[in-house]
DRENNU-369755 format. One record per residue: residue in three letters; x, y, z of N, C-alpha, C in turn. Coordinates in steps of 0.1 Angstrom, whole numbers, plus 5000, padded with zeros to 4 digits. Example, Ala and Ser with C-alpha at 12.3 -4.5 7.8 and 13.67 -1.06 7.14 Angstrom:
REM residues 2
Ala513249435078512349555078513249675078/Ser512849785071513749895071512950005079/
This chain:
REM residues 343
Met915116140944914816160930914016040925/Ser912916050920912215940913912515940898/His912915820894913315810880912215750871/Thr910915740877909915690869909415770858/Thr909615900859909215990847910115960836/Ala911215900838912215870828912215730823/Arg911415640829911515500826910715470814/Arg911115500806910315500795911015390785/Leu912914470762913114500749912214400742/Ser911014400749910414270744910114280730/Thr909314380725909014390711910114470704/Leu910914540711912014620705913214530704/Thr913614500691914814420690916114490694/Leu917114410698918314470702918914550691/Ala918814500678919414570667918814710665/Ser917414720666916714850664917114940676/Ala917214880688917514970699918915020698/Leu919814940693921214990690921215100680/Ala920415090670920315200660919815330666/Leu918815310674918315430681919315490690/Met920015400698920915450707922115530700/Thr922515480688923615540681923215680677/Ala921915690672921415820668921315910679/Ala920915860691920815950703922116000707/Cys923115920707924515960711925116050701/Ser924916030688925516120678924916250678/Ser923716270684923016400684923416490696/Gly924516450702925016530713924516500726/Gly924216380729923616340742924616290752/Ser925916340751926916300760927616430766/Thr927616430779928216540786929216500797/Ala930416550797931416500806931416600818/Thr931516550831931816630842933216590846/Asp934116680845935616660846936016690860/Ala936616590866937216620880938216720880/Ser939016730869940116830868939616970870/Ala938316990865937817120866937417160880/Gln937417050888937017070902938317060911/Gly939517070905940717070912941416940913/Gly940916840906941616700906942216670893/Ser942816560892943416510880942916370876/Pro941816370868941116240865941916150857/Thr942016030862942715920854941715810849/Val940515820855939415720851938115800846/Thr937515750836936215810832935115700834/Val934115740841932915650843931815700833/Asn931515620823930415650813929115610819/Phe928215710821927015690829925815710819/Gly925015600818923815600810922615670818/Asp922415790815921315870822920115880814/Gln919015920820917715940813917216080816/Gln916916160806916316290808917116380817/Gln918416360818919316440825919116450840/Glu918416350845918116350860919416340868/Phe920216240866921416220874922416330871/Gln922516370859923416480856923116600863/Thr921816640863921316760870921516750885/Leu921216630890921216610905922716620910/Leu923616550903925016540907925716670905/Thr925316740895926016870892925516980902/Asp924116990904923617090912923817070926/Ser923916950931924216920945925716950949/Gly926516950939928016970941928716850946/Val928116730946928716620953929916560945/Leu930016600932931216550925932416630927/Lys932416740935933616810937934616730945/Gly935916730940936916650946937016520941/Ala936116470932936316340926937516330918/Asp938216220919939516210911939216120898/Tyr938016130893937616060881936616150874/Lys936316120861935416200853934216120851/Val933016190851931716120848931316170835/Asn931116080825930616120812929216070811/Phe928216170811926816140811926416120796/Val925816010793925315970780923715970782/Glu923016060775921616070777920815980768/Phe919815910774918915820766917415860769/Gly916515810761915115840763914315730768/Ser915015610772914215500777915215400783/Gly914715310791915415200797915915100786/Pro915115060777915614980766916815040758/Leu916815170757917915230750919215230759/Val919115230771920215220781920715080779/Asp919814980779920314840776921114830763/Ala920614900753921314900740922714960742/Gly922815070750924115130753925115030759/Phe924614950768925414840774925914750763/Ala924914710755925214610744926314660735/Ala926314800733927314860724928614890731/His928714850743929914870752930215020753/Arg929215100754929315240755929215290770/Leu928815200779928415240793929215160803/Asp929515220814930015150826928915140836/Val928015240837926915240846925615290839/Gly924515230842923215280836922115270845/Glu921115360844919915350852918715320844/Met917715250850916515200843915515150853/Gly914315120848913315060856913414910857/Asp912514840863912714700866912514610853/Leu911514640845911314560833912614560823/Pro913114680820914314690812915414620819/Ala915514620832916614540839916414390837/Ser915214340837914914200835915314170821/Leu915014250812915314230798916814230795/Ala917614300803919014290802919514150804/Val918814080813919213940816918813860804/Lys917613880798917113800787918013820775/Ala918513940773919413970762920813920764/Gly921113870776922513820779923513930781/Leu923114050785924014160786924914140798/Pro926214180797927214160808927114260818/Val926014260826925814360836925414300850/Thr925614380860925314340874924614450881/Thr923614420889923014520898923914580908/Ile924114710908925014770918924314860927/Ala923014900925922214970934920714960930/Val919814970940918414970937917815080946/Ser916615130941915915230949914415220947/Leu913715290955912315300955911815450956/Pro910915490947910415630949909615650962/Val909715760967909015790980907615850975/Gly906615770977905315810972904915750959/Ala903815790954903315730941903715820930/Ser904415770920904815850908904315790895/Glu903615680896902915620884901515580888/Phe900615600878899215580882898515510870/Leu897615420874896715360864895515440865/Leu895315530855894215630856893115590846/Ala891815600850890715550842889915670838/Lys889315670826888315770822887115760831/Pro886315870832885115870841884215760836/Gly883715690846882715580844883415450847/Ile884715440847885415320851885815340866/Thr885415240874885715260888886515150894/Ala886815050887887614930892888414860881/Ile889614810885890414740875889714630868/Ser888814560876888114440870887214490858/Glu886814610858886014660847886714680834/Leu888114670834888914680822888914560813/Arg888314450818888414330810887814360796/Gly888614320786888114340772888314480766/Lys888714570775888814710771890214760767/Pro890414860760891814910757892414980768/Val893614940771894415000782895815040776/Ala896215160779897515220773898615200782/Tyr899715140778901015130784902115090774/Thr903315130777904315110767905114990768/Thr905214910758905814780759907314790761/Gly907814710770909314700772909714800783/Thr908814870789909214970800908714930814/Ala909215010823908714980837907215010838/Glu906715100829905315120829904514990826/Gln905014910818904414790814904314700826/Ala905514690834905514600845904514650856/Phe904414780857903414830867902014800862/Ala901714810849900414780844900014630847/Leu901014540844900814400846900514360861/Arg901214430870901014410884899614460888/Ala899214580882897914630886896814540881/Leu896914490869895914400863895914270872/His897114220875897214090883896514110896/Ser896414230902895814250916894314230914/Ala893714240902892314210900892114080893/Gly893114000892892913860886892913870871/Leu893513970865893613990851895013980846/Thr895213940833896513940827896414030815/Gln897514050808897614140796896614080785/Lys896413950785895513890775894113930777/Asp893813980789892414010792892014150789/Val893014230784892714370780893314390766/Gln892914490760893514530746894614640749/Gln895814590748896914690750896914800739/Val897014920743897315030734898815070736/Asn899615020727901015040729901515170722/Val901615280730902015410724903315450732/Thr903915560727905115600734904715650748/Leu905815670756905515720770904915860769/Gln905315940760904816080759903316080754/Glu902815970748901415970743900515900753/Leu900915850764900115780773898915860778/Gly899215990781898116080785897216110774/Thr897716130762896816170751896016050747/Ala896415930749895715810745894415810754/Leu894515850766893315850774892415970771/Asp893016080768892316200765891516190752/Ser892116120742891516100729890416000729/Gly890315920739889315810740889915680734/Ala891115680730891715550724891815450735/Ala891915490748892015390759891015430769/Tyr890615320777889715340788890515370801/Ala891815330801892715350812894115360806/Ser894915430814896315440809897215450821/Val898415400819899515420829900115560827/Val900015650836900515790834901415830845/Ser902215940842903016000851902216100860/Val902816160870902216260878901716380869/Glu902516420860902116540852901016510843/Gln901016380837900016340828898616330835/Lys898716270848897516260856896916400859/Val897816490863897316630866896616690854/Asp897316680843896816740830895416680827/Tyr895216550828894016490824892916520835/Gln893216520847892216550857891716690858/Gln892516780852892116920851890816940842/Thr890716850832889616860823888616740825/His889016640833888216520836888216500851/Pro887616590859887816580874887216450880/Asn886416380872885816250877886616130873/Ala887816150868888716040864889115970877/Val889215840876889515760888890915700888/Ile891615710898892915640900892615500904/Leu892915400895892715260899893815190906/Ala895015240904896215190912897315280911/Thr898215280920899415350920900615250924/Gln901815300923902915220927902915170941/Thr902215250949902115210964901015120967/Thr900115090957899015000960899214860953/Val900214850945900414720939901614650946/Ser901714520944902814450951903314340941/Pro904614310942905614370950906014510945/Pro906814580952907214720947908014710934/Ser907914830927908614850915909914920917/Tyr911014840918912314900920913014970908/Asp913815070910914615130900916015070902/Tyr916715060890918014990890919115080885/Leu920315060891921615110886922314980882/Leu922714960870923414840866924914880862/Gly925814790865927214810861927714710851/Asp928514750842929114670832930214580839/Lys930114450836931014360844932514380841/Ala932814430828934214460825934714580833/Ala933814680835934214790843934314760857/Leu933514670862933614630876934814540879/Ala935314480868936514390870937814470870/Ser937714600867938914690867939014750881/Pro940114730889940114780902940014930902/Ala940615010893940515150893939115200890/Lys938415140880937115180877936115140887/Leu936315020893935414980904935515070916/Ala936715120919936815220930936115350927/Ala936115390914935515510910933915490911/Ile933515380906932015350906931515340920/Asp932215280929931815270943931715410950/Asp932715490947932715630951931615710946/Leu931315680933930115750927928915710933/Leu928715590937927415550943927315620956/Lys928415630964928315710977927815850974/Arg928315910964928016050960926516060955/Ile926015960949924615950944923715960956/Val924015870966923215870979923316010986/Glu924416070986924616200992923816300984/Ala923816290971923016380963921516370965/Glu921116250967919616230970919316290984/Asn920216280993920016351006919916501004/Trp920816560995920716700992919316730986/Glu918916650977917616690970916516690980/Lys916516600990915416601000915416721009/Ser916616781011916716901020916717031012/His916717020998916717130990915617120979/Gln914417090983913317050973912917170965/Ala912917290971912517410963913517430952/Gln914817410954915817440944915717330933/Trp915417200938915317090928914217110919/Val913017160924911917190916912217280905/Thr913017380908913417480898914417420888/Asp915517370894916617320886916317210877/Tyr915417120881915117000872913717010866/Tyr912717010874911317000868911017120860/Val911417240864911117360856912117390845/Asp913417390849914517430839914817320829/Val914717190833915017080824913817020818/Glu912816980826911616920821910517020816/His910817150819909917260814908517250819/Gln908417200832907117210838906817340845/Thr905617370847905317500855905717480869/Pro906017580877906317570890905217490898/Ala904017520895902917460903902917310900/Ile903017260887903017120885904217050890/Ala905417130890906617070894906517040909/Lys905817120917905717090931904816970934/Ile903816950925902916840927903716710924/Ile904516710913905316600909906316560921/Leu906916660927907916630937907116570950/Ala906016630953905216580964904716440963/Ala904416410950903816270947904816160947/Gly906016190943907016080942908316130936/Gly908716250940909916310934911216280940/Thr911116210952912416170958912516020959/Thr913715980963914015830962914715790975/Asp914415660979915215600989916015480983/Tyr917315480986918115360981917915250992/Val917815130987917615010996918614900993/Pro918814811003919714701000919314610989/Ile920214550982919914460971919714320978/Ser918414300980918014180989917314080980/Ser917013970987916313860981914913910977/Ala914314000984913014060981913114130968/Val914214200966914414280953914414180942/Gln915214080943915313970932913913910930/Ala913213880940911913810939910913900932/Ala911014030934910114130928910414130913/Leu911714130909912014130895911613990888/Gln911813890895911413760890909913760887/Gln909113820895907713830892907413900880/Val908214010876908014080864908113980852/Val909213900853909413800842908213710841/Glu907713660852906613560852905313630847/Leu905113750850903913820845904013840830/Met905213870825905413890810905213750804/Ala905713650810905513510804904013480803/Ser903313510814901813480814901113560804/Ala901713680801901013760791901313720777/Gly902213610775902613560762903713640755/Ala904413720763905513800759906913730762/Gly907013610758908213530759908113430770/Ser909213350772909213240781909713290795/Asp909513210805910013240818911513210819/Tyr912213290826913713270828914113330841/Ser915313290846915813340859916513470858/Val916213560867917013690868918213680877/Ala918513570883919613550892920913600886/Pro921213580873922513640868922713780870/Leu921613860873921814000875922314040888/Tyr922413950897922813980911924113900915/Thr925013970922926213900928926313940943/Thr926813850950927113870964928013990966/Ala929014000958930114100959929414240958/Ala928614260948927914390946926914420957/Glu926214310961925314340972926014380985/Thr927114320987927914351000928514500999/Arg929014530987929514660986928514770987/Phe927314750982926214850983925714860997/Ala925614751004925214751018926114831026/Ala927414811024928414901031928315041028/Ile927915081015927715221012926515281019/Leu925415201020924315251027924515261042/Lys925415181047925815201061926615321063/Glu927515351054928515461055927815591052/Val926715591044926115721040924615711044/Pro924315741057922815731061922015831052/Gln920815791050919915871042918915951050/Asn918616071044917616151051916216091050/Gly915516111060914116061061913216131052/
């Protein structure tokens, strides 16, 4: 499962994010999956910060939570910065997000640790240009759309960097994730970071549009993160539940890879309300995920995000090292060894 369609705090203050998070939670964005309904007697609840119901749908439809002796309470958010706010409000034990929100968790001093990382299989984010633009270097001085504080911004900065440009060399059009495609279509931007579905929509009416970069053509890779609250990880009972949940998440991803037709219907059509044809394109482009070890390369990739942000004038440089612990790296490496992944 690729989470980039959901990656949606540099200009967003923690206070404003908290207010948005509170509103989201109070509007019914929390769903519990109770192990007792599956024949168990839950004594522990894991509060999981999800985005766009991806994990909730995957874990439920795959059936991997059957037999769990804990309850998973899914709290739904619309962006990685809001998941950060959920951690700040002590509402979450586990939360998923892209790389830039993960780095901003360090900047905000949130008490979180990396417990799992993954990479999408294929390209699921694109720097798409209007007809007439054929190279990233041609974007100098021109408006480019991407959303501040999100993984999309990190991808945009990496793409610009590949052509020797920084954020200062373009005019950022800072719109919501949902508006990235329309910013290109309206002419407000010469290029935009778009999802698969936004790319397909635009290219249907602009067949000469050029893909300037994808996640697979920039370096280093853009990892997705599962973060754990340090207080939850310090509780032996909750840590055991979280480790077991991580195993089941890897198993669920294996299920998705072997049940792609069902996943297309269950998530992209039923939840995301895409047409079956577009849903198949999304899945083929980058709809599945490989979990990878929490390595020095992963940390170095996140450190580069911070450096690119600093070079763009969006704050000072700082170390992301506090986000990583040897204990968490060792536990996740053992999980990946115990649960082999489908190719």
